[in-house]
C-alpha positions as CSV (number, residue, x, y, z in Angstrom):
1,M,100.3,100.6,113.3
2,V,100.1,100.9,109.5
3,L,98.5,98.7,106.8
4,F,99.1,99.1,103.1
5,R,97.0,98.0,100.1
6,F,98.6,98.2,96.7
7,T,96.6,98.0,93.4
8,L,98.4,98.0,90.1
9,T,96.1,99.1,87.3
10,F,96.7,99.4,83.5
11,Y,94.5,101.5,81.2
12,G,94.3,102.0,77.5
13,E,91.6,103.0,74.9
14,A,92.6,100.1,72.7
15,F,93.8,97.8,75.4
16,A,92.8,94.2,75.3
17,P,93.5,92.8,78.8
18,E,92.0,89.3,78.5
19,P,95.2,87.6,77.3
20,F,97.0,88.6,80.5
21,V,94.4,87.4,83.0
22,A,95.2,83.7,83.2
23,E,99.0,84.2,83.4
24,L,98.7,86.8,86.2
25,E,96.3,84.6,88.1
26,A,98.8,81.8,87.8
27,L,101.2,84.0,89.7
28,G,98.7,84.2,92.5
29,A,97.4,87.6,91.6
30,V,93.9,88.8,92.2
31,V,92.8,90.2,88.9
32,D,89.9,92.3,87.8
33,W,89.5,93.6,84.2
34,C,87.1,95.0,81.7
35,A,87.8,95.0,77.9
36,E,84.8,97.0,76.8
37,R,83.6,100.5,77.5
38,N,80.2,100.8,79.0
39,E,78.2,103.1,81.4
40,Q,80.5,102.2,84.3
41,V,83.8,101.8,82.5
42,S,85.2,104.6,80.3
43,T,88.5,102.9,79.4
44,P,89.4,99.2,79.3
45,Y,91.6,98.3,82.3
46,L,93.4,95.5,84.1
47,E,93.7,95.6,87.9
48,V,96.3,93.4,89.6
49,L,96.6,92.8,93.4
50,P,98.7,90.4,95.3
51,A,97.1,87.4,96.9
52,L,97.5,89.0,100.4
53,L,95.6,92.2,99.9
54,F,97.1,94.1,102.8
55,S,100.7,94.4,104.0
56,T,102.4,95.8,107.1
57,Q,105.5,98.0,107.2
58,F,107.5,94.8,107.7
59,N,106.3,93.1,104.6
60,A,105.5,96.0,102.3
61,D,108.8,95.5,100.5
62,N,107.8,92.0,99.6
63,H,104.7,93.3,97.9
64,L,106.6,96.0,96.1
65,Q,109.2,93.4,94.9
66,W,106.3,91.3,93.6
67,F,105.0,94.3,91.7
68,I,108.4,95.0,90.2
69,A,108.6,91.3,89.1
70,V,105.2,91.6,87.5
71,L,106.1,94.8,85.7
72,D,109.5,93.6,84.5
73,A,107.9,90.4,83.1
74,H,104.8,91.9,81.6
75,Y,105.1,95.6,80.9
76,P,106.5,95.4,77.4
77,A,103.8,93.1,76.3
78,L,101.1,95.2,78.1
79,R,102.3,98.3,76.2
80,A,102.2,96.4,72.9
81,A,98.6,95.3,73.8
82,G,97.5,98.9,74.1
83,V,98.3,100.1,77.7
84,E,98.6,103.8,77.7
85,Q,98.8,104.4,81.5
86,S,100.1,102.4,84.4
87,V,99.2,103.3,88.0
88,L,100.2,101.8,91.4
89,F,97.6,103.0,93.8
90,T,98.7,102.9,97.4
91,D,96.2,103.1,100.2
92,V,97.7,103.6,103.7
93,Y,95.5,102.8,106.7
94,Y,96.8,103.9,110.2
95,E,95.6,104.3,113.7
96,G,97.0,106.6,116.3
97,G,98.6,110.0,115.8
98,Q,101.2,111.0,113.2
99,C,102.1,108.5,110.5
100,N,105.6,108.3,109.2
101,M,106.9,105.7,106.8
102,E,109.5,104.9,104.2
103,L,107.8,103.0,101.5
104,F,109.5,103.1,98.1
105,N,113.1,102.2,97.6
106,P,115.5,103.0,94.7
107,T,114.8,99.7,93.0
108,F,111.1,100.5,92.9
109,Y,111.7,104.0,91.7
110,A,113.9,102.7,88.8
111,C,111.1,100.3,87.8
112,A,108.5,103.0,88.1
113,A,110.6,105.2,85.8
114,R,111.1,102.4,83.2
115,C,107.3,101.7,83.2
116,E,106.2,105.4,83.4
117,L,104.3,104.3,86.5
118,A,102.2,106.9,88.4
119,T,102.2,106.3,92.2
120,P,99.3,108.1,93.9
121,L,99.0,107.6,97.7
122,S,96.0,108.0,99.9
123,A,96.2,107.9,103.7
124,Y,93.2,107.1,105.9
125,H,93.2,107.7,109.6
126,I,91.2,104.9,111.1
127,P,89.5,105.2,114.5
128,Q,90.4,102.5,117.0
129,K,87.2,100.5,116.8
130,A,87.4,100.4,113.0
131,W,91.1,99.6,113.2
132,N,90.4,96.6,115.4
133,Q,87.9,95.3,112.9
134,L,90.3,95.8,110.0
135,E,93.1,94.1,111.9
136,R,90.9,91.1,112.6
137,E,90.0,90.9,108.9
138,C,93.6,91.2,107.8
139,R,95.5,88.8,110.1
140,D,97.5,87.4,107.2
141,A,99.1,90.8,106.7
142,Y,100.9,90.3,110.0
143,A,102.6,87.1,109.0
144,E,106.3,87.2,109.1
145,P,107.7,88.3,105.7
146,N,109.1,85.6,103.5
147,E,109.8,85.1,99.9
148,L,106.4,83.4,99.4
149,T,104.5,86.4,100.7
150,P,103.6,88.6,97.7
């Protein structure tokens, strides 16, 4: 069994993320942002996650399509607002032995190229007991995929 968590983050020294927050939240996104540098934050950022934080192999494509729609709709304005770097962080959680997956498709790669999107991936092997707890916490991720599931 595999769970994915995707986090789209935009960074820029002169980036002003605040104008984008309300619009992204209206799309159902979970948004975190910081416009000022401080001891904890070296660069202003905007972090965007889908409403369902985790997805399974069966609905990961829905999440990726949602990110493509967000990028297609907002990336030019984000660049104009000072975004210098865009990153889609992918965390993979799995239990069991070997973990094989096909995650990104040509449509996603085309969008990633257009938006100069970095795509780091981290994989975490979860022991059975921790997996059972994570699975209970993420039941929504196991819902049947549909067009309303970002």
